Legacy VTK file of the C-alpha trace (Angstrom):
# vtk DataFile Version 3.0
C-alpha trace
ASCII
DATASET POLYDATA
POINTS 809 float
127.798 117.329 -36.789
130.188 115.867 -39.779
129.245 116.866 -42.704
128.243 113.233 -43.912
125.641 112.740 -40.855
124.113 115.922 -42.249
123.920 114.903 -45.398
122.339 111.439 -44.789
119.823 113.455 -42.819
118.946 115.782 -45.518
118.172 112.866 -47.798
116.039 110.833 -45.319
114.213 113.970 -44.680
113.561 114.610 -48.080
112.439 111.088 -48.552
109.738 111.694 -45.424
108.189 114.883 -47.077
108.364 113.405 -50.356
106.405 110.194 -49.480
103.980 112.676 -46.714
103.349 114.872 -49.735
102.617 111.602 -52.043
100.467 110.120 -49.494
98.808 113.571 -49.000
98.203 113.746 -52.590
97.141 110.535 -52.691
94.313 111.232 -50.551
93.391 114.171 -52.289
93.630 112.264 -55.698
91.245 109.697 -54.176
88.743 112.395 -52.731
88.940 114.086 -55.560
88.062 110.844 -57.670
86.268 108.930 -55.141
83.794 107.301 -58.163
86.567 106.299 -60.180
88.901 104.698 -57.316
85.460 102.549 -55.896
84.838 101.415 -59.223
88.667 100.565 -59.508
88.288 98.730 -56.106
84.782 97.210 -56.506
86.196 95.834 -59.990
89.742 94.176 -58.743
87.365 92.902 -55.609
85.002 91.364 -58.776
87.823 89.804 -60.563
87.744 86.609 -58.900
83.998 86.427 -57.791
81.365 84.380 -59.844
78.584 87.148 -57.869
78.149 90.394 -57.329
79.787 92.823 -55.225
78.416 96.082 -54.308
79.863 99.029 -52.159
77.066 101.766 -51.181
79.800 104.385 -49.995
82.939 105.136 -49.604
85.030 107.368 -47.374
88.981 107.769 -46.544
90.650 108.215 -43.338
94.754 109.407 -43.987
95.801 108.678 -39.936
93.864 105.606 -39.780
95.789 103.175 -42.592
98.675 105.233 -42.896
101.695 105.059 -44.075
98.655 103.061 -46.984
95.372 104.808 -47.752
92.007 103.571 -45.273
88.678 103.181 -47.097
85.789 102.467 -45.533
83.635 101.277 -47.273
79.841 101.210 -46.411
77.065 98.900 -47.033
79.196 96.167 -48.524
76.716 92.937 -49.913
78.412 90.133 -51.825
76.171 87.880 -53.440
75.838 84.809 -55.967
74.666 84.397 -59.382
71.894 81.974 -57.712
70.978 84.479 -55.244
67.846 85.344 -56.059
67.110 81.647 -56.011
67.835 80.650 -52.198
68.150 84.509 -50.840
71.320 83.796 -49.128
73.666 86.455 -49.017
76.891 85.805 -48.859
78.221 88.733 -47.022
76.636 91.826 -45.568
78.395 94.340 -43.688
77.387 97.991 -43.043
81.414 98.509 -41.882
83.895 97.338 -44.321
87.278 99.148 -43.862
90.070 98.412 -46.276
93.849 99.754 -46.136
95.252 99.876 -49.775
98.672 99.414 -50.080
99.995 102.647 -51.656
103.318 101.237 -53.399
100.592 99.283 -55.320
97.984 101.730 -56.053
100.374 104.040 -58.009
101.027 101.486 -60.534
97.214 100.712 -61.278
96.761 97.800 -58.776
94.555 97.333 -55.724
96.451 95.178 -53.159
94.074 95.078 -49.793
96.544 94.663 -46.916
94.169 94.406 -44.234
90.154 94.691 -43.635
88.469 95.305 -40.745
84.494 94.248 -41.017
82.238 95.844 -38.502
78.278 95.292 -37.639
78.331 92.454 -40.014
76.706 89.107 -41.290
78.095 86.180 -43.148
75.988 83.415 -44.270
77.998 80.666 -45.816
74.568 78.521 -47.360
74.794 74.618 -49.149
71.102 74.184 -50.224
69.542 70.330 -50.463
71.290 69.840 -53.916
74.736 70.374 -52.400
75.099 73.506 -54.539
76.762 76.751 -51.883
76.825 80.518 -51.994
80.715 80.368 -51.268
80.939 79.085 -55.228
81.137 83.445 -55.858
84.577 83.128 -55.474
86.621 81.570 -59.001
89.348 78.781 -58.301
92.201 79.814 -58.313
94.672 79.671 -61.038
97.636 77.673 -59.579
99.669 78.289 -63.182
102.684 79.899 -61.920
103.031 83.155 -63.025
105.813 86.173 -63.107
105.685 88.957 -60.512
104.932 91.499 -62.621
101.714 89.728 -63.770
100.000 90.827 -61.043
101.527 93.928 -60.407
104.289 92.741 -57.543
101.351 91.498 -55.230
98.037 89.381 -54.400
94.684 90.817 -53.976
93.972 87.414 -52.030
96.910 88.760 -49.662
95.758 90.513 -46.494
98.031 91.712 -43.761
95.480 91.717 -40.877
91.528 91.067 -40.938
89.477 92.030 -37.796
85.570 91.397 -37.367
83.800 93.201 -34.679
80.154 92.580 -34.020
79.947 89.586 -36.795
77.108 87.100 -37.401
78.780 83.864 -38.875
77.056 81.064 -40.170
77.705 77.860 -41.952
74.443 76.331 -42.823
74.473 72.913 -44.541
70.949 71.732 -45.430
72.415 68.942 -47.502
74.199 67.334 -45.134
71.900 68.314 -41.845
74.731 70.981 -40.384
74.300 74.097 -38.860
77.359 76.317 -37.534
76.535 79.769 -36.412
78.722 82.104 -34.042
78.060 85.606 -33.308
81.929 87.416 -33.443
82.144 89.930 -30.864
85.475 90.714 -31.929
88.164 88.571 -33.801
91.477 90.261 -34.370
94.016 87.712 -36.959
97.203 89.354 -37.988
98.203 87.271 -41.413
101.667 86.317 -42.869
102.398 84.671 -46.402
104.970 82.206 -46.325
105.764 80.169 -49.701
103.908 77.359 -48.540
100.695 79.313 -47.845
99.514 81.610 -45.003
99.696 81.893 -41.240
97.497 83.430 -39.147
97.458 84.436 -35.156
93.695 85.189 -34.577
92.759 86.842 -31.002
89.108 86.097 -30.686
86.002 86.381 -28.615
82.947 84.193 -29.613
79.604 83.253 -28.896
78.504 79.593 -30.469
75.052 80.023 -30.895
75.369 76.473 -32.598
77.551 73.872 -33.581
75.790 71.101 -34.675
76.618 67.913 -36.601
73.682 66.794 -37.117
70.777 69.301 -36.101
68.262 66.443 -35.679
70.789 65.954 -32.481
71.815 69.203 -30.807
74.444 71.574 -30.943
77.904 71.704 -29.200
79.000 73.988 -27.274
75.237 76.260 -27.571
75.435 79.571 -26.469
79.132 79.301 -24.956
81.418 81.869 -25.126
84.852 81.237 -26.832
87.695 83.405 -26.305
91.467 83.534 -26.190
94.345 82.826 -29.315
94.366 80.632 -31.935
97.631 80.004 -34.262
96.422 79.015 -37.735
98.071 77.766 -40.590
97.933 76.486 -44.399
100.010 74.513 -46.145
98.884 74.958 -50.188
100.788 72.162 -51.110
98.743 69.344 -48.937
95.956 71.565 -48.705
95.735 71.328 -45.127
94.617 74.126 -42.158
96.394 73.604 -38.384
94.846 75.327 -35.621
96.109 75.088 -31.979
94.703 77.488 -28.946
96.739 79.640 -26.573
95.250 80.778 -23.502
91.966 79.313 -24.901
88.513 78.921 -22.600
85.217 77.653 -23.590
82.296 79.063 -21.074
84.569 79.082 -17.619
86.835 76.515 -18.037
90.205 76.199 -19.848
90.591 74.500 -23.200
93.641 73.017 -24.964
92.531 72.770 -28.653
94.210 71.421 -31.638
92.552 71.255 -34.696
92.855 69.852 -39.037
90.706 70.702 -41.926
92.040 69.218 -45.098
90.438 70.765 -47.861
92.825 68.529 -50.567
90.207 66.396 -51.829
86.574 66.084 -52.787
85.581 66.872 -49.232
87.103 68.832 -46.336
87.983 66.872 -43.928
88.159 67.884 -39.948
89.931 66.629 -36.665
89.321 68.646 -33.552
91.026 67.335 -30.600
89.896 69.253 -27.169
91.354 68.413 -23.823
90.430 70.036 -20.512
92.543 68.547 -17.741
89.736 69.754 -15.038
86.562 70.347 -15.499
83.067 69.678 -13.571
80.761 66.905 -15.390
77.770 69.372 -15.122
80.213 71.763 -17.381
81.554 69.037 -19.758
78.095 67.716 -20.157
76.645 71.187 -21.375
79.322 71.387 -24.035
78.188 68.117 -25.931
74.791 67.707 -27.890
71.343 67.202 -26.667
71.082 63.630 -27.385
73.938 63.253 -25.853
73.245 65.375 -22.659
70.338 64.624 -22.150
72.081 61.043 -20.563
74.999 62.052 -18.996
72.816 64.551 -17.148
71.446 61.853 -15.374
74.655 61.072 -13.540
77.781 63.151 -12.248
80.878 63.395 -10.830
81.471 65.930 -7.738
84.808 66.548 -8.377
86.869 67.657 -11.495
88.083 65.926 -14.050
90.286 65.467 -16.904
88.891 64.938 -20.285
90.421 64.791 -24.146
87.714 64.495 -26.824
88.224 63.822 -30.856
85.341 64.685 -33.028
86.470 63.734 -37.038
84.337 63.737 -39.745
83.564 65.179 -43.132
82.230 69.356 -43.478
80.501 68.056 -46.457
78.737 65.204 -45.040
77.729 62.095 -42.187
78.027 62.292 -38.603
81.545 62.508 -37.039
83.351 60.322 -35.563
83.246 61.050 -31.496
85.899 59.892 -29.548
85.935 60.799 -25.315
88.374 59.841 -23.036
88.099 60.845 -19.055
90.229 60.112 -16.638
88.809 60.436 -13.022
90.047 60.000 -9.177
89.345 59.719 -6.160
86.037 60.873 -6.700
82.078 60.531 -6.202
79.783 59.234 -8.842
76.570 59.618 -8.818
74.050 57.339 -10.612
70.228 57.181 -10.616
69.301 55.609 -7.204
72.705 55.271 -5.845
75.982 56.867 -4.959
79.705 55.787 -5.737
82.492 57.139 -3.567
85.852 56.461 -3.854
85.972 56.698 -7.613
89.177 55.454 -10.147
88.627 54.606 -13.752
89.849 55.484 -17.389
86.574 55.931 -19.495
86.310 55.823 -23.309
83.144 57.106 -25.724
82.955 55.781 -29.051
79.797 56.151 -31.384
81.976 54.057 -33.840
82.297 51.079 -31.568
82.085 48.180 -34.523
83.809 49.879 -37.274
82.111 50.561 -40.719
78.636 50.316 -38.982
78.182 54.439 -38.733
78.549 56.895 -36.140
74.725 56.013 -35.070
73.761 55.632 -31.099
73.130 51.980 -31.664
76.725 52.063 -32.560
77.664 54.048 -29.305
79.760 52.403 -26.339
81.524 53.539 -23.011
84.339 51.651 -21.737
85.353 51.676 -18.528
88.922 50.356 -16.997
90.332 49.826 -13.952
87.003 51.059 -12.216
87.274 50.788 -8.332
85.037 52.311 -6.368
82.244 51.879 -3.130
78.735 51.366 -3.158
77.087 51.213 -0.066
79.747 50.650 1.785
80.998 47.494 -0.745
84.198 48.326 -2.370
84.683 46.794 -5.728
86.495 46.736 -8.717
85.656 46.523 -12.160
88.618 45.739 -14.476
86.567 45.974 -17.797
82.846 47.214 -18.021
81.531 48.331 -21.406
77.759 50.140 -21.928
77.250 49.194 -26.106
74.105 50.396 -28.042
72.708 53.255 -26.884
69.824 53.007 -28.173
69.140 50.386 -26.310
71.915 50.066 -23.865
73.554 46.820 -22.487
75.930 46.600 -19.766
78.678 44.164 -19.420
82.001 43.527 -17.195
83.418 41.771 -14.817
82.968 42.688 -11.489
85.072 41.777 -8.346
84.917 42.314 -4.926
86.172 41.782 -1.013
84.814 43.294 1.987
83.518 42.162 5.402
80.024 41.291 5.561
78.471 43.754 7.931
78.816 45.966 4.915
76.177 44.068 3.264
73.616 45.460 5.821
73.946 49.170 4.496
72.246 47.683 1.090
70.198 44.862 2.035
68.192 47.412 4.836
65.490 45.665 7.268
64.191 43.366 4.947
66.623 40.244 4.435
69.168 39.933 6.618
71.645 41.259 9.145
75.143 40.016 9.110
77.294 40.442 12.449
80.370 38.706 10.985
82.300 37.238 8.451
83.728 38.099 5.112
82.670 38.317 1.270
84.724 37.157 -1.935
82.985 38.294 -5.688
84.124 37.306 -8.923
81.076 38.197 -10.852
80.736 38.263 -15.236
77.794 40.392 -15.826
75.248 41.202 -18.521
72.260 43.544 -18.183
69.920 45.885 -20.006
69.726 49.597 -18.645
66.191 50.818 -18.444
65.817 54.115 -16.777
69.441 54.252 -17.036
69.554 51.537 -13.989
70.836 47.497 -14.737
68.062 45.779 -15.208
67.961 41.842 -14.981
71.915 41.319 -15.024
72.707 37.922 -16.320
75.455 36.401 -13.915
78.267 34.291 -14.405
80.977 33.647 -11.978
81.120 33.070 -8.306
80.070 34.261 -4.527
81.696 32.979 -1.526
80.511 33.924 2.430
83.265 32.541 5.040
82.876 32.472 8.571
79.226 34.178 8.489
76.824 35.323 11.499
73.599 37.113 10.442
70.198 36.788 11.226
67.476 35.923 8.450
65.118 38.561 9.106
62.226 36.997 7.289
61.934 34.261 9.558
63.939 35.470 12.724
66.320 33.000 12.385
69.683 33.204 13.289
73.028 31.503 11.899
76.223 32.019 13.035
80.278 30.364 11.820
78.357 29.811 8.373
80.149 29.409 5.013
77.897 29.773 1.650
79.619 29.263 -2.087
77.409 30.748 -5.090
78.283 29.658 -8.239
76.428 30.850 -11.551
76.867 28.480 -14.234
75.206 29.113 -17.235
71.222 30.075 -16.257
71.713 27.753 -13.358
72.682 28.497 -10.073
74.670 25.950 -7.929
75.425 26.152 -4.039
78.160 24.224 -2.746
80.526 24.184 0.389
77.400 25.220 2.451
77.882 25.753 6.410
75.211 26.380 8.218
75.219 26.813 12.394
72.438 27.801 14.982
73.515 26.872 18.370
75.018 23.551 18.478
72.609 22.851 15.204
75.561 21.999 12.024
74.528 21.729 8.633
75.881 20.450 5.530
74.538 21.358 2.082
74.486 21.346 -1.794
71.779 23.050 -3.967
70.634 23.883 -7.242
68.056 25.835 -8.841
67.600 25.263 -12.915
67.227 27.750 -14.909
67.610 30.249 -11.666
68.385 33.353 -14.058
65.232 33.529 -16.203
62.963 33.091 -12.994
64.551 35.476 -10.754
63.339 38.706 -12.362
59.989 36.777 -13.908
58.500 34.141 -12.057
60.211 33.650 -8.428
57.364 31.856 -7.296
58.405 28.814 -9.911
62.290 28.868 -8.380
62.846 25.549 -7.210
66.177 25.093 -4.884
66.844 21.385 -4.751
68.525 21.257 -1.618
70.963 17.796 -0.341
71.443 18.181 3.477
73.852 16.462 6.091
74.163 16.688 9.337
75.681 14.963 12.530
72.762 16.747 14.672
70.591 18.650 14.593
68.322 20.476 16.952
65.079 21.627 15.561
64.482 24.074 18.475
67.121 26.200 17.028
65.151 26.217 13.850
62.111 27.562 14.921
61.995 30.453 12.843
60.801 28.416 10.119
57.475 28.015 11.678
57.168 32.168 11.737
55.451 33.461 8.781
57.943 35.085 6.607
58.013 39.062 7.493
56.477 41.035 4.575
58.898 43.017 3.086
58.179 47.227 4.112
56.066 48.209 0.987
52.660 49.836 0.256
51.495 47.222 -1.675
50.675 43.737 0.054
52.673 41.680 -2.086
56.006 43.266 -3.956
55.701 43.919 -7.732
58.550 41.804 -9.491
61.579 43.997 -9.733
64.313 44.176 -12.599
66.566 45.020 -9.668
68.842 42.693 -8.644
69.131 43.717 -4.890
65.031 44.775 -4.484
64.221 41.378 -6.115
66.162 39.297 -4.099
63.227 40.342 -1.310
60.625 38.563 -3.611
62.759 35.470 -4.633
63.308 34.812 -1.077
59.449 35.325 0.047
58.308 33.369 -3.063
60.534 30.965 -3.748
60.734 26.883 -2.715
62.891 24.748 -1.919
63.224 20.824 -2.219
65.216 19.531 0.804
66.920 15.628 0.861
68.063 15.044 4.399
70.084 12.851 6.210
70.801 13.581 10.226
72.449 11.767 12.472
70.647 12.864 15.535
67.854 15.633 15.842
66.587 16.559 19.166
63.215 18.230 19.548
62.732 19.596 23.287
62.680 15.999 24.944
62.420 13.645 21.584
65.784 12.422 20.169
65.316 10.598 16.444
68.268 8.799 14.683
68.943 7.931 10.972
66.854 10.590 9.859
65.787 10.586 6.344
63.633 13.233 5.435
62.516 14.606 1.970
60.778 18.519 2.519
59.377 21.270 0.481
59.260 24.603 1.640
56.963 27.410 0.177
55.487 30.514 0.208
52.826 28.801 2.345
54.619 26.712 4.490
56.531 22.968 4.340
55.565 20.463 2.890
56.831 16.856 4.580
57.137 14.464 1.642
58.692 11.370 3.829
60.151 11.553 7.169
61.812 8.433 8.430
63.222 8.364 11.815
64.287 5.823 14.733
63.007 6.525 17.818
62.158 4.757 21.188
63.612 1.727 19.941
61.574 1.598 17.256
60.730 3.625 14.139
58.240 6.657 12.835
57.357 7.741 9.276
55.976 11.141 8.647
53.765 12.975 5.843
51.979 16.498 5.641
52.110 19.964 5.697
52.753 22.864 7.772
50.619 26.052 6.364
51.967 29.020 8.153
49.706 32.319 8.981
49.703 35.163 10.610
47.997 34.284 13.690
48.271 30.297 13.699
50.346 27.695 12.208
47.928 24.782 10.967
49.485 20.946 10.118
48.101 18.230 8.518
50.196 15.158 9.373
50.120 11.549 8.546
51.768 9.125 11.006
52.991 5.277 10.991
54.996 4.343 14.874
56.574 1.371 14.854
57.180 -0.528 17.531
58.365 2.324 20.239
58.894 2.232 23.927
55.379 3.817 24.819
57.147 5.682 27.903
59.634 7.211 25.899
57.533 8.084 22.812
55.199 9.653 25.519
57.460 11.515 27.272
59.399 12.593 23.960
55.958 14.271 23.082
54.840 15.854 26.298
52.161 12.784 27.057
50.228 14.530 23.916
48.984 16.830 26.323
47.026 14.054 28.886
46.705 15.098 32.110
44.680 11.737 33.085
47.693 9.077 32.015
51.389 10.227 32.325
54.209 8.343 30.774
55.413 7.414 34.097
51.932 5.078 33.758
52.427 3.334 30.774
54.762 0.558 29.612
54.875 -1.540 26.161
55.729 -1.529 22.821
53.469 0.629 20.818
52.749 0.956 16.623
50.090 3.103 15.823
48.671 5.212 12.642
47.775 8.744 12.860
45.764 11.212 10.323
45.317 13.906 12.161
45.567 17.701 11.854
45.703 20.840 14.036
47.379 24.343 15.260
50.739 25.269 16.551
52.528 27.588 17.784
55.909 29.775 16.343
57.652 28.581 18.873
56.502 24.591 18.454
53.626 23.861 20.777
50.780 22.221 20.048
47.775 24.710 19.999
45.237 23.299 23.112
42.338 21.783 21.503
43.372 22.186 18.054
44.019 18.664 17.345
41.459 16.931 15.105
41.689 13.000 13.574
42.005 9.381 14.049
44.586 7.679 15.671
44.714 3.869 15.661
47.122 2.115 18.103
48.436 -1.901 18.783
50.108 -1.826 22.198
52.043 -5.307 22.837
53.610 -6.181 26.257
51.981 -3.138 27.980
51.244 -2.612 31.362
49.486 0.504 33.350
51.850 1.141 36.409
50.215 3.100 39.287
47.680 4.345 37.642
45.936 6.599 40.831
42.307 6.472 39.500
42.234 2.942 39.635
44.093 2.136 42.505
41.550 4.331 44.953
38.930 1.525 42.879
40.570 -1.064 43.635
40.843 -0.888 47.060
37.158 -1.484 47.874
36.255 -3.542 43.996
39.633 -5.728 44.150
41.335 -5.281 47.374
43.473 -8.418 46.287
44.793 -7.579 42.833
47.823 -5.654 42.374
46.376 -2.985 40.633
49.799 -0.873 40.878
50.903 -2.819 37.234
48.567 -4.207 35.266
49.826 -5.678 32.687
48.047 -5.828 29.391
49.446 -8.181 26.784
47.892 -6.872 23.923
45.422 -3.709 23.246
44.014 -2.500 20.028
41.605 0.792 19.527
40.786 3.398 17.516
40.701 7.316 19.101
39.563 10.059 17.510
40.631 13.501 18.027
37.673 16.500 18.031
39.690 19.263 19.488
39.270 19.223 23.251
37.762 15.697 22.791
39.170 12.116 22.586
36.467 9.895 21.393
37.140 6.020 22.626
35.629 3.984 19.924
34.240 0.740 21.742
37.229 -1.328 23.003
38.394 -4.651 24.833
40.993 -4.085 27.470
42.088 -7.106 28.629
44.664 -7.376 31.845
46.159 -8.622 34.265
43.855 -7.112 36.907
40.926 -6.832 34.767
39.074 -7.549 31.735
36.607 -4.387 30.826
35.120 -2.920 27.684
35.321 0.595 27.373
33.998 3.265 25.146
33.355 6.852 25.614
34.343 10.470 25.546
37.726 11.706 27.037
37.447 15.367 27.855
40.919 17.436 27.942
39.106 19.961 29.754
35.766 19.035 30.233
33.194 16.720 29.089
34.188 13.421 29.963
31.956 10.613 30.138
33.946 7.154 29.487
31.371 4.017 30.149
33.415 1.081 31.658
31.902 -2.832 31.515
34.043 -4.879 33.942
33.356 -8.260 35.197
34.604 -9.019 39.102
36.092 -12.471 37.411
40.058 -12.266 38.052
41.699 -12.869 34.778
44.058 -14.825 36.661
41.999 -17.803 37.330
42.298 -17.856 33.235
45.597 -17.841 32.729
45.987 -20.981 31.805
43.144 -21.346 28.935
44.617 -21.006 25.585
41.894 -21.525 23.812
39.920 -18.172 22.364
36.492 -19.081 22.821
37.160 -20.491 25.873
38.295 -17.290 26.756
35.572 -14.722 25.238
32.850 -17.426 27.512
34.156 -16.622 30.737
35.228 -13.157 30.208
31.763 -12.078 31.739
30.873 -14.776 33.639
29.845 -13.629 36.988
29.346 -10.153 38.387
29.768 -7.453 36.526
29.963 -3.501 37.197
28.985 -0.834 34.829
30.289 1.925 35.746
31.229 5.596 34.055
34.016 7.906 34.466
32.374 11.810 34.353
33.925 15.028 35.081
32.207 17.536 37.435
31.218 21.244 36.901
35.178 21.916 38.207
36.669 19.297 35.670
37.590 16.836 38.553
36.828 13.226 37.072
34.448 10.854 39.448
33.698 7.285 38.707
30.800 6.051 39.768
27.800 3.399 38.190
26.682 3.396 35.006
22.857 4.254 35.178
22.638 4.767 31.935
23.024 0.561 31.431
20.479 -1.780 31.338
LINES 1 810
809 0 1 2 3 4 5 6 7 8 9 10 11 12 13 14 15 16 17 18 19 20 21 22 23 24 25 26 27 28 29 30 31 32 33 34 35 36 37 38 39 40 41 42 43 44 45 46 47 48 49 50 51 52 53 54 55 56 57 58 59 60 61 62 63 64 65 66 67 68 69 70 71 72 73 74 75 76 77 78 79 80 81 82 83 84 85 86 87 88 89 90 91 92 93 94 95 96 97 98 99 100 101 102 103 104 105 106 107 108 109 110 111 112 113 114 115 116 117 118 119 120 121 122 123 124 125 126 127 128 129 130 131 132 133 134 135 136 137 138 139 140 141 142 143 144 145 146 147 148 149 150 151 152 153 154 155 156 157 158 159 160 161 162 163 164 165 166 167 168 169 170 171 172 173 174 175 176 177 178 179 180 181 182 183 184 185 186 187 188 189 190 191 192 193 194 195 196 197 198 199 200 201 202 203 204 205 206 207 208 209 210 211 212 213 214 215 216 217 218 219 220 221 222 223 224 225 226 227 228 229 230 231 232 233 234 235 236 237 238 239 240 241 242 243 244 245 246 247 248 249 250 251 252 253 254 255 256 257 258 259 260 261 262 263 264 265 266 267 268 269 270 271 272 273 274 275 276 277 278 279 280 281 282 283 284 285 286 287 288 289 290 291 292 293 294 295 296 297 298 299 300 301 302 303 304 305 306 307 308 309 310 311 312 313 314 315 316 317 318 319 320 321 322 323 324 325 326 327 328 329 330 331 332 333 334 335 336 337 338 339 340 341 342 343 344 345 346 347 348 349 350 351 352 353 354 355 356 357 358 359 360 361 362 363 364 365 366 367 368 369 370 371 372 373 374 375 376 377 378 379 380 381 382 383 384 385 386 387 388 389 390 391 392 393 394 395 396 397 398 399 400 401 402 403 404 405 406 407 408 409 410 411 412 413 414 415 416 417 418 419 420 421 422 423 424 425 426 427 428 429 430 431 432 433 434 435 436 437 438 439 440 441 442 443 444 445 446 447 448 449 450 451 452 453 454 455 456 457 458 459 460 461 462 463 464 465 466 467 468 469 470 471 472 473 474 475 476 477 478 479 480 481 482 483 484 485 486 487 488 489 490 491 492 493 494 495 496 497 498 499 500 501 502 503 504 505 506 507 508 509 510 511 512 513 514 515 516 517 518 519 520 521 522 523 524 525 526 527 528 529 530 531 532 533 534 535 536 537 538 539 540 541 542 543 544 545 546 547 548 549 550 551 552 553 554 555 556 557 558 559 560 561 562 563 564 565 566 567 568 569 570 571 572 573 574 575 576 577 578 579 580 581 582 583 584 585 586 587 588 589 590 591 592 593 594 595 596 597 598 599 600 601 602 603 604 605 606 607 608 609 610 611 612 613 614 615 616 617 618 619 620 621 622 623 624 625 626 627 628 629 630 631 632 633 634 635 636 637 638 639 640 641 642 643 644 645 646 647 648 649 650 651 652 653 654 655 656 657 658 659 660 661 662 663 664 665 666 667 668 669 670 671 672 673 674 675 676 677 678 679 680 681 682 683 684 685 686 687 688 689 690 691 692 693 694 695 696 697 698 699 700 701 702 703 704 705 706 707 708 709 710 711 712 713 714 715 716 717 718 719 720 721 722 723 724 725 726 727 728 729 730 731 732 733 734 735 736 737 738 739 740 741 742 743 744 745 746 747 748 749 750 751 752 753 754 755 756 757 758 759 760 761 762 763 764 765 766 767 768 769 770 771 772 773 774 775 776 777 778 779 780 781 782 783 784 785 786 787 788 789 790 791 792 793 794 795 796 797 798 799 800 801 802 803 804 805 806 807 808
């Protein structure tokens, strides 16, 4: 070995030996002068305190802090000068281990390089007046000092700090804040660059309370925070920055960036928390109770990304909270519904309007580029908002394009069932949110149905190749470009409902839809569904209560609403009936149909009708006032199936009929008259009439009038009144003047049985008096000669027989 190397080794060995001997000497010195050293440590630590630090006992460990001296302080307490008043001890530690710089100690100065605190409680308390027990720490003298002034080191510098089983609390009574943590372990390695300090922390902490407002609850309550934190303090700016690494809250990884500004009167902070993938329920468990109780009404099935920023003052007021979420290809569940294939960006803020405070009433949720499917209906909300979470209001723009068959999933079995067509929806909406559901939305925009085929279930009415356009303008609903087709019937419609949005929810029975209807051809048999009683929606109550839900309320509106129809139809068909140039004013309601006025051309004449149809479960009742003017009686009777008469058919009639009726009765859902249900009065006037091939008269005439033409009985004029009484037609006394015979007729015609008609028939041939024009002379001659008094009665089998009228005297 070279001589110079031997010399270096000997020198190093001597230095190490000397240092070891000094350390041993210091260890012996400290143990020998324990009280003196303890007093020195206590007085050194108390230099910067405006209060009292007490240490119960001290032990030394030679190897634990080597090459320094490790001192274990027992039962350490730190109390500010007003402790007796508020009773909050700033520090209470059973074990407080301190590593002391040996070189500084030899100069009579204590420089603490490492601290380990175990089984302790740290309580930072501020009372309602703003006084804090942290005032025990004297403000640092910022006047520059020479190195020699502080013995070459600063007692405020710690190389390493470790906390084990320590409860830590920041209790701010003045500003209603409470931050409380159970520190299982926190290890911090400290460095002190010229600008301040730098700390590398490894921690495992349980957050018992992180309440920025104790009235609203705690964030991350009872969650374990674990991982690495890198913190730094810049003395010039007074800012503390914190960045996380491999950090978890609960079971989820997070990225945290925080900044605390201590340079002003208040300590301002900004904490940014990022989770790239987290389940909704786990995210909602991290926020305060006033927020989580709302969030838990909803759910997002698969993990999502969130970015939250909490900023404010540690000294007062609620913080600003901004949370951003990114949801992709997910399922959102809301009260009473589920939305599939969700994609949207969301932003929550509790300061929607600047300078209005960080409160629920100024909070909002904004949704951007929201796409999804609700009950098989795809939709887009380009921008949507929920503002004022105290009394939430939802607004936005809703767009959707979908096949109409998809509506069947939403409408269920109460309203309609679609089989074809497409829908286009473009709406602006504003709605209160009640029990986390949209309530009574105010809507603007359009809904268009094209080429729709569907069955309207309440009326059992089928429509095809139908188009509808709904326009919401203010509170009104405008319906235009409407084309309805049922079978061969085509109807073009325009309509309007004034004050629709107000009445839709509160009073659907007051809704009046005014229709302007035109049609080239209308076949009433294809609309017999309107005769059916409206089907009650499937509900436990006989009458469905009004609902604030727009879909649920639709059944109510269709069931209770009214429609006023003004119709112009070129041709109307009903069974054998054909009318042209139809003008009609109708009013449909929950009770039935009111016929205000109907005017038609029929059988060469015209008809005017008014009346009412009241719908029932087993029978539809009608009241009808009719004016018939100069119609061909044969065609008229043919069109109405001879009005149920069995004796006289349309083939037996000829002439032109005018009539006025006031009748009521029953009609089936198939549009047929209910037998024996008609009551009322019919006044008729027949001109240029004839009774053709009426078999009962022909049979009588074979022996009574063998030389007269009974196959063609001409009736120039006939005026009569009939009272309808169910299955009886009461023939008021009338004169029949014809080419074959004259007669006075009165009695009852029974549609089933009960016929009893009296005929007074003079045998004088009316042909003999054809040339007489004087009315008085005709009346004198009318009953000259032999007069037959006959009666037409039915037997027990209902067959009518004509015989002598024995009641005639």
